[in-house]
N, C-alpha and C positions, 0 to 999 in steps of 0.2 A: 504493500500500500504506500502511496506517495506520502512523503513527510509533509505535515501541515506547515503552511507558510505564514498564516495569520492566526496566531493562537491568542486566546483571551486568558488572562490570569485573574481568577476571582479570589479575593481575600476578604475575610469577615471575622469580626470579633464581637461578642455579645455585650461585654461590659468594658468600658474604658473610662474609669472614674477620673483618671488624671488627664485625659485628653491628649496624650502624647503619641498615640497611634503606634506604640512599640510592638503590639501584638501583630498587627497587619504587616508591619515592616519585616518582622521575622518570617511570616508566611510568604511574603513576596520574594524574599531572598531565596528561600528554599525552592519555590516554584521556578524562579529564574535559573537556578542551578540545574533543576530537572530538565527544563527546556534546552539548556545548553548541552547536557549529556545526550538527549534524544535528537538533537539537531533540529529542533522546531523553532521557527521564527515567531517572535512575539509581536502581536498586533497592538495591544494595549492592556492596561491593568484596570480592573473594575473593583475598586475598594469600597467596603462598607464597614465603617467603624462605629462601634457602640450600637449595633443593630442585631436584634435577636432573630433567629430563624426557627424558633420552637413552635409547638402547636398552640401554646398559650399566648403567643405574641400576636397583636393586631396591627403592628406597624408594617407598612409596606417596605419592600426592598427595591428601591428604584434602580440601583446598579445591577442587581440580578435580572430585573425585568428588561433593562436595556441590553444586557449581554445576550439573553435568550432571543430578543428581537433581532439583534445583529446576527445571531446564529441562523435564525430562520431566513434572514435576508441574504445570507451568504457572505457577509462581511468578514466573518471569522470561520475557520475550518477546524478549530480545535479549542478545547477548554482544559485548563490545568488548575487544580485546587490543592491545598495543603492536605486535607483529609475530607472524607465524605461528610462528616458532621459540620465542616465549614461551609459546604455547599447547601445542605439542608438538614433539618432534624424532623422532617415530616415525611412519612413513608409515602403518602399520596403524591407529594411534590417530587420525591425521588422517582416514583414510577412514571410520572409525566415527563421528567427530565430524560429518562431512558428511552421513552417513546419518541421524544423530540430528536434524540441522537440517532435513533434508528431511521427516522423519516428523513432527516436532513443530512445525515452522513458525516457529521463532524467527529473528530477524534476526541478522546477524553482520557485524562491521566491524573493520578494523585501522587504525592510524594511517598505515600505508603504502599504504592504498587498495585492498586486495584485494577482489574482488567475487565472491560465490558465487551470484549470481542467474542467471548464464548458464553454459553448458557451457564456454566458453572461460575464464571466470573461475575455475571449479572446476579446470580442467586446469592453469592457471598456478599456482594455489594448491597443487595436488598436486606439481607440479614443484619448487616452493620447499620443500615439506616433504621431498621426497626429497633435495634438496641439503643441507638442515639435518641429516638423518639421516646422510648421507655424511660431513659434517664431524665429527660426533661419533664415528663409527666410525674415521675416520682418526686422530683425536686419541687415541682409545683404543688403537689399534695402536701409535702412537709411545710412549705412556706404558708399555704392557705391555712393549715391547722394552727401554725404559730400565730398568724394574724387574727384568727378567730378567737384564740385564747386571750390575746391582747385586748380585743374589742370587748369581750365579756367582762374584763376587769375594769371597763370604763375608760380605756385609753384609745382615743380616736386615731385615725390614720394621720401620720405626721407629714405626709407628702402633699404635693399640690401647691398652687399659688396661694399667696397670703390673702386672707379674708379681712375686710375692714373690721376693726375692733380688736384684732389680735396682733401681738407684738411680732415684728419680722424676725425670722430665725428662731422663734420659740417653740416650733412644732405644735402650735395651737395650745400651748400650756400656760401662756401668760397673755393678759389683755392690756390694751392701751386705755387708761382711764378717760382721757379726753374723747376718744372715739366711742367708748362705751356710753358716755354721757350723751353724745349726739345720737347714737342708735336708740337710746331710751327716750330722748325727747321726740325723735321721729315716731317712735312707737305710740307715744301719748297723742301726738297729732293725728295719726291715722286712726287710732281707736276712738277719737272724739267724733269722727264722722264728718267733720267740716273741712278737713285738710286732705290733700291728695299727695301721692308720691312726688309730684312736681314741686309742691311746697316744701317737702322734705329735702329735695335736691337743691333748691335755692337756699334753704337754711344751712345745709352742710357746706355749700360752696362759699356762701358769705362768711362762714365761720373759719374759712381758710383750709378746710379739709380737702384732700384730694384722693382720688381712687387709688387703690393699691395696684402696683404694676406700672401702668402707663402714667400715673400721677396726673390725670386730667380732671376737668370739672365734672360735677355730677349731673347725670341725666336721669330721667324717669326709670329707664330700664336698668340702669346700674344700681339705683336705690332698691328696686324690686329684687335684683339679684342678691343683694346683701341679706334682705329679710327672707328670701327663699332658702338660704343656706342653712342646712341642719346644724352646722357648727355654731351658728349664732345662738341657737336654742340649746346647745349642749347635748345634742342627740347623737349618739354613736351608731353608725350604720355599717353593715358588712354585706356587700353585693346587693345593695338596695334594700336590705332588711333592717328594721329597727332592732338594735341589740340592747340598748339601755342608755343611761345617762352618763355624761363625761364626769370624771373625777376632778377635772381642771376647771378654773373659772371661765364663765362665758357671759356675754352681754344680756341675754334674755333667759328666762326660765322656759321649761318645756311648755307649760300652759300658755305663757305669753306668746311663744313662737307659734303655737297652734292657733291662737286667736288671730294673729296677724295674717296667717295663711287664709283664714276665712274672709277677712277683709279684702285681701288681694284677689281672692277668687271671685268675690262679688263684683269687683270692679273690672275683672278681665272679660274680654269679648273674644270669641274664637275667630282666628284669622281665616279669611276666605281661602278657598283652595287655590293653590298656585300663587298666593300673594307674595311669597318669598322670591319669586323669579323677577328678573329685570324686565320691565315692560317698555322701556324707552332706550333707544340706541346709545345715547351718550350719557345716560345716568351713571354716576360714579366717576366720570371723567371731568365733570364740571366743578370748579372750585370758585368760591367767593373771592373776587379780586381784592376785597377789603380785609377779610380775616382768614382767608385760606381754608375755611371749613368746606366740606363736601356739600354741594347744593342738591336739593331735592327737585324732582320733576313730577308734576302732578296735574290733573285736570282741574280747571277752575271755571266757575260760571259768574260772570259780572254783567249786570244789566241785561240778562237774557242771552248773553253770548258765551258759549262754551269753548274753551281753548286750553291748550297746554301751556304751562308756565314753569319756569325754574326759579327757585328762590333759596336764599340763605335763611335757614331756620334757626331761631334763637335757642333751640334745644339740641343743636348739632355741635359737636366738639371740634374745634379747629386745631391747627398744627401746634399752637402754643399751649394747648391744654385748656383754653378758655371756651366758653360757649359762643355760638355763632352770633354775629352782630345783627342779623336780620335786616340789613340795609339794602340788599340787592334783590330785586324781583324783576324778571325779564320774560318776555314771550319766548317760548322754547322753539317755535317753528323757524324763526329767522336764524337762530343759532344753528339749528340742525341743518338747514339748507347750506349755510356757509361751510360748515364742517364737512358735509357730504362732498362739496366741491373740492375741498382741500384733500380729502382722502382719495377721491377718484383721480385727482391730478397726480398724487404721489404714486398710486398704483400704475398709472400709465407710463410713468418714468422708469419703472422697474423692468429690467431685462430678464428674459428667461434664462435659467441656469443651463450651462452646457452639460451634455451627458458625459459621464466619466468614461474614460477609455478602459477596455478590458484589462484586468490585472494579470491574467494568465490564459494561455491557450491550452485547453484540456482535450481538444479533439485528437491530438496525436497520441496522448496517453490512453485515451479510451479505445482508439483503433488498435493499439498494441495489445491491450487486454482482450479485446474481442478476438483478435487473431490467435492469441494464446489459448483461449477457450475452444476455438474451432480446432486447433491442432491437438489439444488434449482429448477432445471428443473423438477425433479421427484415430488416435492411437488406441483409445479404449475400444472402439468398434473393431479395430484390427486385432484385438486380443493382446496388445502389447502392454496393457496395464491391468492390474487387479481392480475389482470393483471398489474395494475399500480405499485404495490409493486414489482412484479416479474421483470418487465422490468427495473425499476429503480435500483434494486439490481444487476441485470445482467449487466447493463451498467458499474457500478463501478468495479465489479469483472473482467470483460473483459478488462477494461482499465489497471487494475493492472497486469493482466496476460500478456497483450501486452508489458508493460514496462519491466517485468521480462524476457520475451523472447527476447526482444531487447538487454538487458544487456547480456543475455546468448550468443546471436549470436555474439555480439561484442567481448566477451571474447574468443569465439571459433576462431574468426578472428585473435586475438592477438596470440593465441597459435599456429596457423597454419603458422604464419609468420616466415621466415627464413632470415638470414642475406644475403644481396645481394652479389653475388659472384663477387667481384671486380676484381679478377684475370681474369675471363672469359671476362668481359668488357674490361679490359686492353689489352688482346691479340687480340681483334677485332680491326684491324687497318684500317677499312674502313673510308673514309673521313667523312661520316655522323656521325661517332662516336667520332669525334675529341673533341667536347665540354665535353663529358662524360669522356674521357681520361684525358683532362686537369683538370677536377675536381678531379680525382684520384691523379694526380701529385701534386695538391695543398694540398692534405691531407698527402702527404709524404715529399715534398720538400718545404722549405721556399724560398730559393733563391740559385743561383749558381754563384759564382764569377769566371770569365774567365780571364786568364792571357795570355799575349803575349808569343809566342814561337819563335819569330824571323822570318826572311825570308829565303827562299831557303832550307827549311828542306826537307829531303827525307824519314826520318823514322817517324813512328807514334809518336805523342806527348806523354809526360809522363802523368800519371794519376794525378800528382800533379799540372798540368797546369790548373786544375779546382778545385774549392773548394765548396763542397755542404754543405749547412746548412739545416739539416733536420727540420721538423716541431717540435717545442718544444726544439730545441737545436741550439744555435747560434754560438757555438764555435767548433763544431766537424767537421773535414775535411772529404772529400769524401773518401779518402783512408781508414781511420780508420772506417768510417761508413760501408763501403762495407765489411770490414773484420768482 
């Protein structure tokens, strides 16, 4: 079988508490030494640091996904890993990997010497994968048992982001008295029935308090998030189940926390189906030219006329952590038309990508193998070979031929690919195409600053009333970009 020329090295480590990537560096060194001994050419390294591959992990592995996509596309013809448990700890994922290898014909090797070219080798590899999965599941069982015992003793989970009211770095064991006082004042306001979460947000902001994490001004949703947290009521949970009360201080009692849930539930209204999706092409891209907060796009009816407008909302948080100024409100249609023109002009300037030249000519190697198979068959028919020798040799030649044909097919697919016609997608303004058009906008426009044009205007706004920041350029205005 021809030696792979474009080999991927996949390295992974589950825990890297110091962030020094020493584990994956050791794996990469061993894999490079193996490639050098085998005479395999290295295409690139696919590293994944501090990423688990166990059955209990829900995190995605982007490097692994990219590597398998490159293998399917024929960009790589071999994969090398340090050991099978570095590749995966899931038996189903290992089975899928072996099926992908069989279908696309790429080579595979580990520094521990696993062999996938024979049935016995694949069986041993599968057994090792099952053992690796069992190890992770047993470890998970021990950890879960320990965590449950800790919860039953009234000790809440120590991880996760800081919750307002608790001291940073205290693992939710100590509270901040000033923040606790604000939480209790907000509780009294809400329980009185006359105040709203918006009033609480203004109270906390005026008192100089900031949200944990981003340290921004308070909004209605952020206030609700504080009161919705079981930690604020000292409730210990495990996998969504109420276990008991925390032994550490907390801002509200369990009874008070349950009372505030009733108040918030009474004020809540169910969101309409699909309300979380973007409904307007440039929503999210428009920024207030005064305070830099993200502007909203919504339908409005004024004097019997219904139209779309974009506005700076006083409840929106800007870049400086303060609430929006509420000083800019504009008709959305004019802005949309101008931006449509700019995006279309940018797309028309783009040149189609040239097709990549073939990396290797496999036709000759395939012809040689086919001729060897015909010669082998001829000798066997003439009685010059025993059946056992013939079928054993034929098996190896056919496997090598299949791998070469798979690489040739993948190469043909790459050559037949053309750059997607973004302009055609852009001109399709059907509602079903909105997300694809937004993706195109994101490749052209970074953001758009919108400035006020005053009230009572009768003529169209000036182009300078919006400032477009193209992708890759934060200083260029819309007017100079369009020119």
